[in-house]
C-alpha positions as CSV (number, residue, x, y, z in Angstrom):
1,M,-24.9,-9.1,8.5
2,K,-24.0,-10.4,5.1
3,I,-21.0,-8.5,3.7
4,L,-19.5,-8.5,0.2
5,I,-15.9,-7.4,0.0
6,I,-14.4,-6.5,-3.4
7,S,-10.6,-6.3,-3.5
8,P,-7.9,-5.8,-6.2
9,D,-5.7,-8.5,-4.6
10,I,-6.1,-11.7,-2.7
11,P,-5.8,-10.7,1.0
12,H,-3.2,-12.8,2.9
13,S,-1.0,-12.4,6.0
14,R,2.2,-13.2,4.1
15,V,1.9,-11.0,1.0
16,H,4.5,-8.2,0.6
17,F,2.1,-5.3,0.4
18,A,0.3,-3.8,3.4
19,S,-3.2,-3.5,2.0
20,G,-3.4,-7.3,1.5
21,V,-2.3,-7.9,5.1
22,M,-4.7,-5.3,6.4
23,L,-7.7,-6.7,4.6
24,Y,-6.8,-10.3,5.6
25,N,-6.8,-9.4,9.3
26,T,-9.9,-7.2,8.9
27,I,-11.8,-10.1,7.4
28,A,-10.5,-12.5,10.1
29,E,-12.0,-10.1,12.7
30,I,-15.4,-9.2,11.2
31,S,-16.0,-12.8,10.2
32,K,-16.3,-13.7,13.8
33,R,-19.7,-12.0,13.9
34,H,-20.8,-11.6,10.2
35,E,-21.0,-13.6,7.0
36,V,-18.3,-12.5,4.6
37,T,-18.1,-13.1,0.9
38,L,-14.9,-12.1,-1.0
39,L,-14.6,-11.2,-4.7
40,S,-11.0,-10.5,-5.8
41,F,-8.8,-10.2,-8.8
42,I,-6.3,-13.0,-8.8
43,K,-2.9,-12.8,-10.5
44,H,-0.7,-15.6,-11.7
45,G,1.0,-17.4,-8.9
46,E,-1.5,-16.3,-6.2
47,E,-3.7,-19.5,-6.4
48,N,-2.0,-20.9,-3.3
49,L,-3.1,-17.8,-1.2
50,I,-6.8,-18.6,-1.5
51,R,-6.9,-21.4,1.0
52,D,-6.0,-19.3,4.0
53,I,-8.6,-16.6,3.4
54,E,-11.3,-19.2,2.7
55,Q,-11.4,-20.2,6.4
56,Y,-13.0,-16.8,7.1
57,C,-15.3,-16.5,4.2
58,S,-18.6,-18.2,3.3
59,N,-17.5,-17.9,-0.4
60,V,-14.4,-16.7,-2.3
61,Y,-14.8,-15.7,-5.9
62,T,-11.9,-14.7,-8.2
63,V,-11.5,-13.0,-11.5
64,P,-8.2,-13.5,-13.4
65,F,-6.2,-10.3,-13.8
66,D,-4.9,-9.8,-17.3
67,R,-1.9,-7.5,-16.7
68,K,-1.1,-7.1,-20.4
69,L,-4.7,-6.2,-21.3
70,N,-4.9,-3.7,-18.4
71,L,-1.6,-2.1,-19.3
72,V,-3.0,-1.4,-22.8
73,S,-6.0,0.3,-21.2
74,R,-3.8,2.3,-19.0
75,G,-1.5,3.2,-21.9
76,A,-4.3,4.9,-23.9
77,Y,-3.9,7.7,-21.4
78,F,-4.8,10.9,-23.3
79,L,-7.8,9.2,-24.9
80,N,-9.3,7.9,-21.7
81,T,-11.6,10.0,-19.5
82,A,-10.8,7.9,-16.4
83,P,-7.5,8.2,-14.4
84,S,-4.9,5.7,-15.4
85,Q,-5.1,3.9,-12.1
86,V,-8.8,3.3,-12.7
87,S,-8.3,2.1,-16.3
88,Y,-5.7,-0.4,-15.1
89,Y,-8.4,-2.2,-13.1
90,N,-11.2,-1.9,-15.6
91,C,-12.4,-5.4,-16.4
92,R,-15.6,-6.6,-18.2
93,E,-15.5,-10.0,-16.4
94,M,-15.3,-8.3,-13.0
95,K,-18.3,-6.2,-13.8
96,Q,-20.2,-9.3,-14.9
97,K,-19.2,-11.1,-11.7
98,V,-20.3,-8.3,-9.4
99,T,-23.7,-8.2,-11.1
100,E,-24.0,-12.0,-11.0
101,I,-23.1,-12.3,-7.3
102,T,-25.3,-9.5,-6.0
103,K,-28.3,-10.7,-8.0
104,S,-28.0,-14.3,-6.8
105,K,-27.5,-13.4,-3.2
106,K,-28.7,-10.6,-0.9
107,F,-26.1,-8.6,0.9
108,D,-26.6,-6.0,3.6
109,I,-23.3,-4.2,2.8
110,M,-20.8,-4.0,0.0
111,Q,-17.2,-2.9,1.0
112,I,-14.9,-2.0,-1.8
113,E,-11.1,-1.8,-1.3
114,Q,-9.3,1.1,-2.9
115,C,-10.5,3.9,-5.2
116,P,-9.6,2.3,-8.5
117,M,-12.0,-0.6,-7.6
118,A,-14.9,1.8,-6.8
119,Q,-16.0,1.7,-10.5
120,Y,-17.7,-1.6,-9.7
121,A,-20.2,0.0,-7.3
122,D,-22.5,0.7,-10.3
123,Y,-22.8,-3.0,-11.0
124,A,-23.9,-4.1,-7.5
125,S,-27.4,-4.5,-6.2
126,V,-26.6,-3.8,-2.5
127,P,-28.4,-1.3,-0.3
128,K,-25.4,0.1,1.5
129,K,-21.9,0.7,0.1
130,V,-18.6,1.4,1.9
131,L,-15.3,2.4,0.3
132,T,-12.0,1.9,2.0
133,L,-9.8,4.6,0.5
134,H,-6.1,3.7,0.8
135,D,-5.0,6.8,-1.1
136,I,-6.6,10.1,-2.2
137,L,-6.5,9.5,-6.0
138,S,-5.7,13.1,-6.8
139,D,-2.8,13.1,-4.4
140,L,-1.5,9.9,-5.9
141,S,-1.7,11.4,-9.4
142,R,-0.1,14.7,-8.3
143,N,2.9,13.0,-6.5
144,D,3.5,10.4,-9.2
145,S,3.4,13.0,-12.0
146,A,5.7,15.3,-10.1
147,M,8.5,12.8,-10.5
148,D,8.8,13.8,-14.1
149,G,9.8,17.4,-14.5
150,S,9.9,17.4,-18.3
151,F,7.4,19.4,-20.5
152,L,5.5,16.2,-21.2
153,G,5.6,15.3,-17.5
154,T,4.2,18.7,-16.6
155,S,1.4,18.4,-19.1
156,R,0.7,14.9,-18.0
157,K,0.6,16.0,-14.4
158,Y,-2.0,18.7,-15.2
159,I,-4.2,16.3,-17.1
160,S,-3.7,13.5,-14.5
161,C,-4.7,15.7,-11.6
162,K,-7.8,17.1,-13.3
163,K,-8.9,13.6,-14.3
164,A,-8.3,12.3,-10.8
165,E,-10.1,15.2,-9.0
166,S,-13.1,15.0,-11.2
167,Y,-13.4,11.3,-11.1
168,E,-12.8,11.1,-7.4
169,L,-15.6,13.5,-6.5
170,K,-18.1,11.7,-8.7
171,I,-17.2,8.2,-7.6
172,L,-17.3,9.0,-3.8
173,E,-20.9,10.1,-4.2
174,K,-21.9,6.5,-4.8
175,F,-20.9,5.4,-1.3
176,D,-22.7,5.7,2.0
177,R,-19.4,5.8,4.0
178,I,-15.8,6.4,3.0
179,I,-13.0,5.1,5.2
180,T,-9.6,6.9,5.0
181,M,-6.2,6.0,6.3
182,S,-5.5,9.3,8.2
183,K,-7.2,12.3,9.8
184,R,-5.5,14.4,7.1
185,D,-7.2,12.5,4.3
186,T,-10.6,12.8,6.0
187,E,-10.1,16.5,6.5
188,V,-9.2,17.1,2.8
189,L,-12.1,15.1,1.4
190,S,-14.7,16.3,3.9
191,K,-14.1,19.9,2.8
192,K,-14.9,18.9,-0.8
193,L,-17.8,16.6,0.2
194,P,-19.2,17.9,3.5
195,H,-22.4,15.9,3.2
196,K,-20.7,12.5,3.1
197,K,-19.8,10.2,6.0
198,F,-16.1,9.8,6.6
199,S,-14.2,7.7,9.2
200,V,-10.6,7.0,9.8
201,F,-9.6,3.4,9.8
202,P,-9.1,2.1,13.4
203,F,-5.6,0.7,13.3
204,W,-4.9,-1.8,16.0
205,K,-1.5,-3.3,17.0
206,E,-2.3,-6.8,15.7
207,L,-3.4,-5.6,12.3
208,F,0.1,-6.3,11.1
209,V,2.3,-8.9,12.8
210,S,4.8,-7.1,14.9
211,R,8.3,-8.4,14.1
212,K,10.1,-6.8,17.0
213,N,12.7,-9.1,18.5
214,S,16.2,-9.0,20.0
215,T,18.0,-9.5,16.7
216,Q,19.8,-6.3,15.8
217,G,20.5,-6.9,12.1
218,N,24.0,-8.0,11.8
219,G,23.3,-9.1,8.2
220,G,24.8,-5.9,6.9
221,Y,22.2,-5.3,4.3
222,L,19.4,-2.8,3.4
223,L,15.8,-3.8,2.7
224,F,13.0,-2.3,0.6
225,N,9.7,-4.2,0.8
226,G,6.7,-3.1,-1.2
227,N,4.2,-3.9,-4.0
228,M,6.3,-3.7,-7.1
229,E,3.3,-3.2,-9.4
230,R,3.0,0.3,-8.1
231,K,5.0,2.8,-10.2
232,D,5.9,4.9,-7.1
233,N,7.7,1.8,-5.7
234,I,9.4,1.0,-8.9
235,A,10.6,4.7,-9.2
236,A,11.8,4.6,-5.6
237,V,14.0,1.5,-6.2
238,K,15.4,3.0,-9.4
239,Y,16.1,6.3,-7.6
240,F,17.9,4.5,-4.8
241,C,19.9,2.2,-7.2
242,D,20.9,5.1,-9.5
243,E,21.6,8.0,-7.2
244,I,21.9,6.8,-3.6
245,F,23.3,3.2,-3.4
246,P,26.6,4.0,-5.3
247,K,27.4,6.6,-2.7
248,I,26.9,4.1,0.0
249,L,29.1,1.5,-1.7
250,N,31.9,4.0,-2.1
251,K,32.2,4.0,1.7
252,L,30.9,0.5,2.5
253,P,31.5,-1.7,-0.6
254,Q,30.2,-4.9,1.1
255,T,26.6,-3.6,1.6
256,L,23.8,-5.5,0.0
257,F,20.4,-4.1,-1.1
258,Y,17.5,-6.5,-1.0
259,V,14.3,-5.6,-2.9
260,V,11.3,-7.8,-2.0
261,G,8.0,-7.1,-3.7
262,G,5.7,-9.9,-4.5
263,H,4.2,-9.8,-8.0
264,G,5.7,-7.3,-10.4
265,T,9.3,-7.6,-9.6
266,N,10.0,-8.7,-13.2
267,Q,9.5,-5.1,-14.1
268,I,12.6,-4.1,-12.2
269,S,14.7,-7.3,-12.6
270,G,17.1,-5.4,-14.8
271,I,17.0,-2.2,-12.9
272,S,20.7,-2.5,-11.8
273,S,23.7,-4.5,-13.0
274,N,25.3,-4.2,-9.6
275,N,25.7,-7.6,-8.0
276,N,25.0,-6.0,-4.6
277,V,21.4,-5.4,-5.6
278,I,19.3,-8.5,-5.0
279,I,15.7,-8.7,-6.4
280,K,13.3,-11.2,-4.8
281,S,9.8,-11.7,-6.1
282,F,8.6,-13.6,-3.1
283,V,10.1,-15.1,0.0
284,D,8.6,-17.7,2.3
285,D,9.4,-15.8,5.5
286,I,9.7,-12.0,5.2
287,D,10.4,-12.0,9.0
288,E,13.8,-13.5,8.4
289,L,14.8,-10.6,6.1
290,Y,13.5,-8.0,8.6
291,N,15.2,-9.7,11.4
292,A,18.6,-9.8,9.7
293,C,18.6,-6.5,7.8
294,S,20.4,-3.5,9.3
295,V,18.4,-0.7,7.8
296,V,15.1,-0.3,6.0
297,V,15.1,2.2,3.2
298,A,11.9,3.9,1.8
299,P,13.1,6.6,-0.7
300,V,9.6,7.3,-1.9
301,R,8.9,10.4,-4.1
302,G,5.4,9.5,-5.3
303,G,2.2,7.9,-4.1
304,G,-0.1,9.2,-1.3
305,G,-1.4,8.4,2.1
306,I,0.4,6.5,4.8
307,K,3.3,4.5,3.6
308,F,2.8,1.1,5.2
309,K,6.2,-0.1,4.2
310,I,7.4,2.3,6.8
311,I,4.9,1.1,9.4
312,N,6.2,-2.5,8.7
313,A,9.7,-1.3,9.5
314,L,8.6,0.5,12.7
315,A,6.8,-2.6,13.8
316,A,10.1,-4.6,13.3
317,A,12.0,-2.0,15.4
318,K,14.3,-1.4,12.4
319,P,16.0,2.0,11.8
320,T,14.3,3.5,8.7
321,V,15.5,6.2,6.3
322,T,12.8,7.8,4.2
323,T,11.9,11.1,2.5
324,L,9.7,14.0,3.6
325,L,6.9,12.5,1.5
326,G,7.4,9.1,3.1
327,N,7.1,10.6,6.6
328,E,4.1,12.8,5.6
329,G,1.3,10.5,6.8
330,I,3.3,9.1,9.8
331,G,4.7,12.2,11.5
332,G,7.8,10.6,12.9
333,I,10.4,12.8,14.6
334,P,13.4,13.0,12.3
335,D,16.6,11.6,13.7
336,K,14.8,10.2,16.7
337,E,12.0,7.8,15.5
338,L,13.3,7.5,11.9
339,M,15.6,9.4,9.6
340,V,14.5,11.7,6.8
341,A,16.5,12.9,3.7
342,D,15.3,14.4,0.5
343,N,18.4,14.4,-1.6
344,P,20.8,11.6,-2.6
345,D,23.8,12.8,-0.6
346,D,21.9,13.2,2.7
347,F,20.1,9.9,2.2
348,A,23.3,8.0,1.6
349,E,25.0,9.7,4.5
350,K,22.2,8.8,6.9
351,V,22.1,5.2,5.7
352,S,25.9,5.0,6.0
353,T,25.8,6.4,9.6
354,L,23.3,3.7,10.6
355,L,25.5,1.0,9.1
356,K,28.6,2.2,10.7
357,H,27.0,2.9,14.1
358,P,24.6,0.1,15.0
359,E,24.0,1.6,18.5
360,I,22.4,4.7,16.8
361,G,20.3,2.4,14.7
362,K,19.2,0.4,17.7
363,E,18.0,3.6,19.5
364,I,16.1,4.9,16.5
365,G,14.6,1.4,15.9
366,E,13.4,1.3,19.5
367,N,11.9,4.8,19.3
368,G,10.3,3.8,16.0
369,Y,8.7,0.8,17.6
370,K,7.2,3.1,20.3
371,L,5.8,5.3,17.5
372,F,4.3,2.2,16.0
373,L,2.5,1.4,19.3
374,K,1.3,5.0,19.4
375,L,-0.1,4.9,15.9
376,F,-1.7,1.5,16.3
377,N,-3.6,2.2,19.5
378,S,-7.2,1.3,18.6
379,K,-9.0,-1.8,19.7
380,K,-9.8,-4.3,16.9
381,E,-13.4,-4.5,18.2
382,E,-13.8,-0.9,17.0
383,I,-13.6,-2.0,13.3
384,E,-17.3,-2.7,12.9
385,S,-18.5,0.5,14.4
386,V,-16.2,2.5,12.2
387,L,-17.0,0.7,9.0
388,Y,-20.7,-0.1,9.3
389,S,-22.4,1.9,12.1
390,S,-25.2,4.4,11.2
391,L,-25.6,3.0,7.7
C-alpha cells in the first residue's frame, strides 16, 4: 500500500518527546512492506533530523513551523471557534501542501498523527483516513485549565472544554479508524461515537529503546525529560522548581535538577535562578543522562493520556516519582513500581527518600522495568492489522 503520514514534528529516534520516537519506529516497521510518504512540520534546528527518517520513506516533505505566527493564532482564544491546540497548528502552507501532494500522487491510506493535525483531513484526496490520537482533546483541555483556579481560569476551563468536546466529535467523524493510546481512551470515545472504528495502539518492547543497564545512578541528580513546547510540561517544571525542589535542597543541598526538552526550552530558561537547576535544550545522548541520574521526576498536573516520559523512565529501570494524574494511564502500583505524590511535601519526601536510600530506588526501578515489559507486550508485526485492517 501507499501510505501518507502527516505529523506535527519530524519523527526521530533521538528526539526528547515520545511521540516522535514512536512514529519513527512505526515508520521503520511499516516501510518494510509498504511505501511511506511523510509530510511534517519542521522547526528551526531540526533540519539534521530529516536524513535518518528519509531511509524509510519514498518522499519526505516539510513545512516550516512559524512559532510566533501560531502563538498569535492561539492567543486569540475567545474569538476562535477552534480549541487553542488546534489553532496552534493551523497553517495555510500545510493545507496547500496536503492538497498538492494528494492530487499529484495516489495514496491508499492517509495517517494523521495527533488530534490538532486532524484539521488537514479536509484537504486530502485519499480514500481511507486514520487518526492516531495521542490525547483525548477534551481531557487535555480540562486538565490544563484545571491548573488555574482563578475566576478567569474557571471561565477559560468551561469555554476550553466545550470547544474541545464539540470540535473533537466533529473531527473524528472524518476518519475511518481512530487509534488511541489506552483502553480507557477507547472506551470513553466509543461511548460518544459508537459507530466509529477504534483500536488501541499495539505497544511493543522495541518501540522505545530500553535503556536498562547495570548503572544505578550515582550522579546524584534528578531528571525531567519532555517536549517543552507543551504547556503541561512547562507547568510541571515550574511547579517542581517553585514548590518541591526547595524542600529537597533543604535536606540535600548538593542535588541537581536537569530539565531536558528539545525545542521550546527557551520558554523556561529563566524559570529558576537556582544554580542547581540545569536547562538543556538538546543532548547528543539522552541515554547518558538516564544512566547517571538517580531519580526521574514527573510532577505533571495537566495533559492527558499515557505520560510517555514515565514510560521512558520505566524502560530505563529508574525510580520515578509522579502524580496521580501521571500514573492515570499507566496504572503502576504506588511505592512498588513507582512513587505517587500529589502535594509538594509528599513529593519532596519521596524524592528525598530515594536519594538517601538507593537500595529502595533500585528495587522500585527494577519493578518499574517489569511493568514496562508488561505494558509493552505486543508484537511489532501487529501494527498493520491494528492501523489498517478492515478499511
